Phi, psi and omega in degrees: 000122180296156181295143178279103184296318183296312183296322180294321179294322180293323177294313183297330184266010173250006178249146179284179181153061179289161181306127180090352184219051187278354188315308176305316180293316179300326182294317179292318178293321178299321182292331178278317186287325186307318180289342183267357188236162173283318187211144184233142193210137168244127182274178188303329186268344177115356181289144183263128179244129177235118183256130175242113189289132179276179186261352190269180179253169175295159177301325178230161180304137177071011174261149183284161177299153171298155189226137172242133179256133170250121184243132173221128177284138182257356183276159179229161175288163178179208179229165175222144181287120174252351179199138172257116189245082183068239180269002181246162179246130170267145191224168170224164184267152172246111187085182185273112180244127177283111179300341182293334185262001187282312187303131175090358178291143170279130179225169174235124177268119179272076178262218176301331170218157178295128183238125172287145181212171175230152175270129183244141172262134176302148176300152184304322181298340177269355182271153168302151181298329180290341182264347194292332180244024180227184183278131176277118181302150183306326186283001174247007175266164179237151170247130181251121179255003176080012186246157177291163185302321183294320180294320180298313181295334182278338190251340186233142171233160175296134186097354175293143181266155183230126181252159171295152185236010181293125181284152177297147178221128179280129174260177180287158170078021180080016178266153178233131170254130181198168173272154173067015176293336162272098016225032180292335172305316177290324174304319179293327176296318175299319178300313174309316176297310181297324180293317181296324181289353177296329183250012180242145169284135168217132187289315182283151164291143178242126172244106175275129183236125167264106186274153177260160167059032176290320180298349182237017173136026172063027194288321179289332174291318178302310187286325183294312184294323179294322185279321183286323178060050183290159174279330175223150175226138172237120170272133173247129175206176179272161179224170183282119176280136181284151173210191186300336184268349186240009183297329176293343173260046188296341179278350182240355177232156189226137185295140178274141178097358178256019174105157174301165176256153180246111187287151178212120182162194184298333180279004187234136176278122188294324174296323178290323173306311176300320179297317179289323179300315179296323179292316178298317176297322181293313188274002180054045173261122178301139177210170177226144177277124178252109179285127180241085191287338183225218173303134183284343184074018182232180174298340183301323179301316182294322180296312190296323187256014177294137175054233183267011181107133181234128175303122191227161182218150174238123177253130181247150173246113182302128188224131173267158176057047183298143177064045171224178179272359182229051174294149186236129180223156171268124186297327180298327181293326177297309180299318182295323173299318182292316179300316183297315178298317180298317177298319176295317180293321180294336182272346182292132174239171185305327187270005186300314183293331181288333181269352185279129183230137175260106191249000000 
């Protein structure tokens, strides 16, 4: 029975796991990936590696099998307590947070116990004139947990993290709105791939990696790629989904529900691009070409420049409302990305690298 992608996405987006504090998310992913892998490992930085051994031999005698790494970051953006001000918490952001969406957000403060809270904006008469009609930055907002000052001090300390608390919500047309779909949606796509490979022969070893701290500097991707030393690497992340406000930026946004995106640009190996494109066409998996003229802004950059360089690719999942508590994705795009990876991996043979050219 194939994995239920929607149920998996809901589970992944209801656990906290801010950058540097990914433990709760890692525990869920480990439970799901362990039965799908030959070996499971957590590295020194906290990234989770799930290795599924291939059936082939090395290219030459006494050499290991070729290896492909699939990377999807599991960390999420959020807040951190920087000061306790009586019964209120003053905060700073972990990762990139858009101040426009913060006032009124439901949050969970992860103190000595989890506390429900709300993000409050100071009343206008207390703001500088220049701020009254503009965005109040996160470091000037307050979090209210509804407790008196002495209880707040007993339960919360400076440096405690705060996560969004919006529950996942199914929309019409196969869409899901949830927090942390950037990038738990890509983790789910990797799960779909590992699940599909249970009934497929594959020559290459597959190392699925749920990386840490992407939102604050691609850190888990840097260390994982260095240690694993894959022959090929594919980063999965979200990309900007188009909506009614972004159609005029059609070269930078992509319709959700019309398939994952396939990166093309300096951060991408052109031979790997062409090979994945051919796989999608053979398997009749819809996809879109995403032009990445500079840094892709994903773990794919860290993979590409690891050691002496790794042929790398970036696959994107179109997402609306990025870096908010109501990110929106089409569940089919997640399933398609996972199927696409499984098809590609099952086609890899021992001679693939010798024929791979970057043109």
